[in-house]
C-alpha positions as CSV (number, residue, x, y, z in Angstrom):
1,M,25.6,56.0,-25.1
2,H,25.8,59.5,-26.4
3,I,24.0,61.8,-23.9
4,F,23.3,65.5,-24.4
5,K,20.9,68.0,-23.0
6,Y,18.5,69.6,-25.4
7,S,18.7,73.3,-25.7
8,P,16.3,75.3,-28.0
9,R,17.7,77.2,-31.0
10,K,16.5,80.6,-31.7
11,G,14.0,80.8,-34.6
12,T,13.0,77.1,-34.4
13,I,9.5,75.7,-33.7
14,A,10.9,73.9,-30.7
15,E,11.9,77.1,-29.1
16,S,8.3,78.2,-28.7
17,M,6.8,74.8,-27.8
18,P,5.0,74.6,-24.4
19,N,6.1,72.4,-21.5
20,Q,9.8,73.0,-21.9
21,V,11.8,70.8,-19.4
22,D,13.5,72.8,-16.6
23,G,17.3,73.0,-16.8
24,N,17.7,71.4,-13.4
25,K,15.5,68.4,-14.5
26,K,17.6,68.1,-17.7
27,E,20.8,68.0,-15.6
28,E,19.3,65.4,-13.2
29,R,18.2,63.2,-16.1
30,S,21.6,63.6,-17.8
31,N,23.4,62.5,-14.7
32,I,21.3,59.4,-14.3
33,L,22.0,58.4,-17.9
34,L,25.7,59.1,-17.5
35,K,25.9,56.9,-14.4
36,L,24.0,54.1,-16.3
37,S,26.3,54.5,-19.2
38,D,29.4,54.1,-16.9
39,E,27.8,51.0,-15.2
40,N,27.1,49.4,-18.6
41,E,30.6,50.1,-19.8
42,E,32.1,48.7,-16.7
43,N,30.1,45.5,-16.9
44,Y,31.1,45.2,-20.6
45,L,34.8,45.8,-19.9
46,K,34.9,43.3,-17.0
47,K,34.2,40.5,-19.5
48,Y,37.7,41.1,-20.9
49,I,39.5,40.4,-17.6
50,N,41.8,37.3,-18.0
51,N,41.5,37.5,-21.8
52,Q,44.0,38.6,-24.4
53,I,43.6,41.8,-26.4
54,E,45.7,43.8,-28.9
55,V,46.4,47.4,-28.1
56,L,47.7,50.2,-30.3
57,F,49.8,52.3,-27.9
58,E,49.4,56.1,-28.3
59,E,50.8,58.0,-25.4
60,R,52.6,57.8,-22.1
61,E,50.8,58.7,-18.9
62,G,53.1,58.5,-15.9
63,D,54.4,54.9,-15.5
64,Y,51.8,53.6,-18.1
65,L,51.5,53.5,-21.8
66,K,47.9,54.0,-22.9
67,G,46.2,53.0,-26.1
68,H,43.1,51.6,-27.7
69,T,41.9,48.2,-28.8
70,A,40.4,47.7,-32.3
71,N,36.9,48.3,-30.7
72,Y,38.0,51.5,-28.9
73,M,38.5,50.2,-25.4
74,V,41.1,52.1,-23.5
75,A,43.9,49.9,-22.2
76,K,47.1,50.6,-20.3
77,L,50.4,48.8,-19.5
78,K,52.9,49.7,-16.8
79,T,56.2,49.7,-18.6
80,T,59.3,51.8,-19.3
81,E,59.5,50.6,-22.9
82,N,58.8,53.0,-25.7
83,L,56.0,51.2,-27.5
84,E,54.1,54.2,-28.9
85,N,52.7,53.6,-32.3
86,T,53.0,49.8,-32.0
87,I,50.5,47.1,-31.5
88,K,51.0,44.5,-28.8
89,K,49.1,41.5,-27.6
90,L,48.5,41.7,-23.8
91,K,46.5,40.0,-21.1
92,V,43.9,42.0,-19.2
93,V,44.3,41.6,-15.5
94,D,42.1,44.3,-14.0
95,L,39.9,47.3,-14.6
96,E,40.3,50.8,-13.2
97,N,38.3,54.0,-14.1
98,L,36.9,52.3,-17.2
99,E,40.4,51.4,-18.4
100,L,41.7,47.9,-18.9
101,I,44.9,47.2,-16.9
102,C,47.1,44.9,-18.8
103,K,50.3,42.9,-18.5
104,E,52.6,41.4,-21.0
105,I,52.0,37.8,-22.1
């Protein structure tokens, strides 16, 4: 989901419309949708656990190499190898903070 809070632009018809939504209410609604988005993403990503994926590695983050799958899921592999800018087939073993945790096959 792409979530954003509406804010009126000067000189537009919308700026002068009645019944504008209060900023606190916009924030509350936005937070509800962000939470729902994360829940939906987590449920989707869980379906990949114990399956194989291909990852294009892009950067190192601590002990992990991180990258993306062809459908933009974030995946990471704990390794000391320099695999940046390479594609590797891996097995998904867990999920953490909406990132697929992988191991080599």
